[in-house]
C-alpha positions as CSV (number, residue, x, y, z in Angstrom):
1,X,-45.2,-19.8,-12.9
2,X,-49.0,-19.8,-12.9
3,X,-50.5,-22.9,-13.9
4,X,-53.6,-22.9,-15.8
5,X,-56.6,-25.5,-16.5
6,X,-59.4,-25.4,-19.2
7,X,-57.1,-23.1,-21.2
8,X,-57.3,-21.9,-24.8
9,X,-55.8,-19.3,-27.4
10,X,-57.6,-16.8,-28.8
11,X,-57.0,-13.6,-31.1
12,X,-57.5,-10.2,-30.1
13,X,-57.1,-6.9,-32.0
14,X,-54.5,-9.2,-34.2
15,X,-52.4,-10.1,-31.0
16,X,-52.7,-13.5,-29.0
17,X,-53.6,-13.9,-25.4
18,X,-54.2,-16.9,-23.0
19,X,-57.4,-17.9,-21.4
20,X,-57.8,-19.9,-18.8
21,X,-58.6,-21.1,-15.0
22,X,-55.4,-20.7,-12.5
23,X,-55.2,-24.1,-10.4
24,X,-54.4,-22.4,-7.1
25,X,-54.2,-19.0,-5.5
26,X,-51.0,-17.0,-5.9
27,X,-50.0,-13.4,-5.6
28,X,-52.4,-12.4,-8.3
29,X,-55.3,-14.7,-9.0
30,X,-57.5,-16.8,-7.0
31,X,-57.8,-20.4,-7.8
32,X,-60.2,-21.1,-10.3
33,X,-61.1,-17.2,-11.6
34,X,-61.4,-16.5,-15.1
35,X,-58.3,-14.7,-17.0
36,X,-57.2,-13.1,-19.9
37,X,-53.3,-12.7,-20.0
38,X,-51.5,-9.8,-21.7
39,X,-50.3,-10.4,-25.2
40,X,-48.3,-13.8,-25.8
41,X,-44.8,-13.3,-26.7
42,X,-43.3,-16.9,-27.2
43,X,-44.4,-20.5,-26.4
44,X,-42.3,-23.4,-25.3
45,X,-43.0,-27.2,-25.8
46,X,-42.4,-28.9,-22.6
47,X,-42.4,-32.7,-24.7
48,X,-41.5,-35.0,-21.5
49,X,-43.9,-33.2,-19.2
50,X,-46.7,-33.0,-22.3
51,X,-47.2,-29.2,-21.7
52,X,-46.9,-25.6,-23.1
53,X,-45.1,-22.8,-21.5
54,X,-46.2,-19.5,-22.3
55,X,-44.5,-16.3,-22.0
56,X,-46.1,-12.8,-22.3
57,X,-45.1,-9.7,-23.2
58,X,-45.5,-8.6,-19.6
59,X,-42.7,-10.9,-18.4
60,X,-45.2,-13.6,-17.1
61,X,-45.0,-17.3,-17.5
62,X,-47.7,-19.9,-17.9
63,X,-47.6,-23.5,-17.5
64,X,-50.8,-25.2,-19.5
65,X,-50.8,-29.1,-19.6
66,X,-51.7,-30.8,-22.6
67,X,-54.7,-32.6,-21.3
68,X,-56.1,-29.2,-19.6
69,X,-56.6,-27.6,-23.3
70,X,-60.4,-26.6,-23.7
71,X,-61.4,-29.5,-26.1
72,X,-64.6,-28.7,-27.3
73,X,-65.2,-28.1,-31.0
74,X,-65.2,-24.0,-30.7
75,X,-62.2,-23.8,-28.6
76,X,-60.4,-26.5,-30.0
77,X,-60.6,-25.2,-33.3
78,X,-59.6,-21.3,-32.6
79,X,-57.1,-22.8,-30.2
80,X,-55.5,-25.1,-32.7
81,X,-55.6,-22.2,-35.6
82,X,-53.9,-19.9,-33.2
83,X,-51.1,-22.0,-31.7
84,X,-50.0,-23.1,-35.4
85,X,-49.8,-19.3,-36.0
86,X,-47.8,-19.0,-33.1
87,X,-45.4,-21.6,-34.7
88,X,-46.1,-24.5,-32.7
89,X,-45.7,-27.8,-34.3
90,X,-49.3,-29.1,-35.2
91,X,-48.4,-32.5,-33.9
92,X,-48.3,-31.1,-30.4
93,X,-51.7,-29.3,-30.6
94,X,-53.2,-32.6,-31.6
95,X,-51.5,-34.4,-29.3
96,X,-52.7,-31.9,-26.3
97,X,-56.7,-32.1,-27.8
98,X,-56.4,-36.1,-27.9
99,X,-55.5,-36.4,-24.1
100,X,-58.2,-33.5,-23.1
101,X,-60.7,-36.0,-24.7
102,X,-59.1,-38.8,-23.0
103,X,-59.5,-36.9,-19.5
104,X,-63.1,-36.1,-20.1
105,X,-63.9,-39.6,-21.1
106,X,-62.2,-41.1,-17.9
107,X,-63.9,-38.4,-15.6
108,X,-67.3,-39.1,-17.1
109,X,-66.6,-43.0,-16.4
110,X,-65.8,-41.8,-12.7
111,X,-69.0,-40.0,-12.5
112,X,-71.1,-42.4,-14.0
113,X,-70.1,-44.7,-10.7
114,X,-70.1,-41.8,-8.5
115,X,-73.7,-39.9,-9.1
116,X,-77.2,-40.8,-9.2
117,X,-79.5,-40.8,-12.1
118,X,-81.3,-37.3,-11.7
119,X,-78.1,-35.6,-10.3
120,X,-76.8,-32.4,-12.0
121,X,-72.9,-32.5,-11.1
122,X,-71.5,-28.5,-11.5
123,X,-68.2,-27.9,-11.2
124,X,-67.7,-23.9,-9.9
125,X,-65.1,-21.8,-8.6
126,X,-64.0,-18.2,-8.2
127,X,-64.7,-17.4,-12.2
128,X,-68.1,-19.0,-12.2
129,X,-69.6,-22.4,-13.4
130,X,-67.0,-24.2,-15.4
131,X,-68.5,-27.7,-16.4
132,X,-72.3,-29.0,-16.2
133,X,-73.0,-33.0,-16.3
134,X,-76.2,-34.5,-15.8
135,X,-76.9,-38.4,-15.4
136,X,-79.8,-39.8,-16.9
137,X,-80.6,-43.6,-17.5
138,X,-77.2,-44.5,-15.7
139,X,-75.5,-42.4,-18.5
140,X,-73.6,-39.1,-17.9
141,X,-74.0,-36.8,-20.1
142,X,-71.5,-33.3,-20.5
143,X,-74.1,-30.2,-21.0
144,X,-72.7,-27.5,-23.2
145,X,-73.8,-24.2,-22.3
146,X,-75.7,-21.7,-24.9
147,X,-75.5,-17.8,-23.9
148,X,-79.0,-16.0,-24.1
149,X,-78.6,-12.3,-24.9
150,X,-81.3,-10.8,-22.9
151,X,-82.9,-7.4,-23.0
152,X,-81.7,-6.4,-19.5
153,X,-79.1,-9.4,-18.7
154,X,-77.8,-12.3,-20.5
155,X,-78.4,-15.9,-19.0
156,X,-77.0,-19.2,-19.6
157,X,-78.6,-22.3,-21.1
158,X,-77.6,-26.1,-20.6
159,X,-79.9,-28.5,-22.5
160,X,-80.2,-31.8,-23.7
161,X,-83.5,-32.3,-25.7
162,X,-86.6,-33.7,-24.0
163,X,-84.2,-34.8,-20.9
164,X,-82.8,-31.8,-19.0
165,X,-83.4,-27.9,-19.1
166,X,-80.9,-25.8,-16.6
167,X,-80.8,-22.1,-16.7
168,X,-78.6,-19.4,-14.8
169,X,-77.8,-15.9,-14.8
170,X,-74.6,-14.4,-14.8
171,X,-72.2,-15.4,-12.2
172,X,-71.3,-12.4,-10.4
173,X,-69.6,-11.4,-7.0
174,X,-69.3,-15.0,-6.1
175,X,-73.0,-15.7,-6.5
176,X,-75.3,-17.2,-9.4
177,X,-79.3,-17.2,-9.3
178,X,-81.1,-20.0,-11.5
179,X,-84.3,-19.2,-13.0
180,X,-85.5,-22.7,-14.6
181,X,-84.8,-26.4,-13.7
182,X,-86.3,-29.4,-15.3
183,X,-88.1,-31.7,-13.3
184,X,-85.7,-34.2,-14.1
185,X,-83.1,-32.7,-12.0
186,X,-83.4,-34.0,-8.3
187,X,-80.2,-33.1,-6.8
188,X,-77.6,-30.6,-7.4
189,X,-74.2,-32.0,-6.8
190,X,-71.8,-29.2,-6.6
191,X,-67.9,-29.5,-6.7
192,X,-66.2,-26.1,-5.6
193,X,-62.8,-26.6,-6.9
194,X,-62.0,-23.2,-5.7
195,X,-60.5,-21.6,-2.6
196,X,-63.5,-19.1,-1.5
197,X,-67.2,-20.4,-1.0
198,X,-69.7,-19.7,-4.0
199,X,-73.5,-19.2,-3.7
200,X,-76.1,-21.0,-5.9
201,X,-79.7,-19.5,-5.2
202,X,-78.9,-18.6,-1.5
203,X,-77.0,-21.9,-0.9
204,X,-73.4,-21.3,0.0
205,X,-71.2,-23.9,-1.0
206,X,-67.9,-24.1,0.4
207,X,-64.6,-25.9,-1.0
208,X,-65.5,-29.8,-2.0
209,X,-68.6,-31.6,-2.9
210,X,-71.9,-30.7,-1.5
211,X,-75.4,-31.8,-2.4
212,X,-78.7,-30.4,-2.4
213,X,-81.7,-31.8,-2.5
214,X,-83.9,-30.0,-5.4
215,X,-87.7,-29.6,-4.3
216,X,-90.5,-27.5,-5.6
217,X,-90.0,-25.3,-2.4
218,X,-86.4,-24.3,-3.1
219,X,-86.8,-24.4,-6.9
220,X,-90.2,-23.3,-7.9
221,X,-90.9,-23.1,-11.4
222,X,-91.7,-19.9,-12.8
223,X,-90.3,-19.9,-16.7
224,X,-92.7,-19.2,-19.3
225,X,-91.0,-20.0,-22.7
226,X,-91.9,-22.2,-25.7
227,X,-88.5,-23.5,-25.9
228,X,-88.1,-24.6,-22.4
229,X,-88.2,-28.3,-21.3
230,X,-90.6,-28.6,-18.2
231,X,-91.6,-24.7,-18.7
232,X,-94.7,-23.0,-17.5
233,X,-97.6,-22.7,-19.6
234,X,-99.2,-19.9,-20.3
235,X,-102.3,-21.4,-19.1
236,X,-100.9,-23.5,-16.2
237,X,-102.3,-21.1,-13.5
238,X,-105.8,-20.7,-14.9
239,X,-105.7,-24.5,-15.3
240,X,-104.7,-25.2,-12.1
241,X,-107.4,-27.2,-10.1
242,X,-109.5,-27.7,-13.2
243,X,-110.7,-31.2,-13.8
244,X,-110.3,-31.8,-17.8
245,X,-112.8,-34.9,-17.4
246,X,-115.8,-32.1,-16.7
């Protein structure tokens, strides 16, 4: 049975499927790769162990702990609705979302003791970036991603207005490239929870926690965008070296 973290239930073409990240390598999946299952057949509730067991039409089984359901509003809302349509008692779904919130709160409290102001904590695996947190004025903030649909390729934005702005292109082949980091980001604290190395801006991160100091040399700023915090102005090159008091 494959155990999933950060899981959710979604509807595709009037059928329900399970999405999530395998906790460890098995015969079919790499740890922390992003998967979508075949159609869900039935759902069991393992109440003593606080978990759901999903059976799919292809004969696979997936173990999904209550506390690992994706709890953010968008995912929690459609997972709750879809699970109820799969005849799961609403009480169990509400309990799962509650436990997931408590797990996140405990994780944030732990991070506040472990990282420094200006640290961008990135949780990543074989399926890409899973979570991003930023510490500012002794408080850790979870940053939700927004997808920006580009003309040639999409990108992902993590922002906290006036505090932090982090942007990257899609994760492909175990690698991700950033294209904007606000000056407030001093270090990347990368937790690779997968089994394979991943690359961010040509720096390879093996399994575990690795730290990279952010400097002007390894992350030059080139973004021209009116919505970017600490973005590059259209006049920045022209004004460089100009004494405004002349």
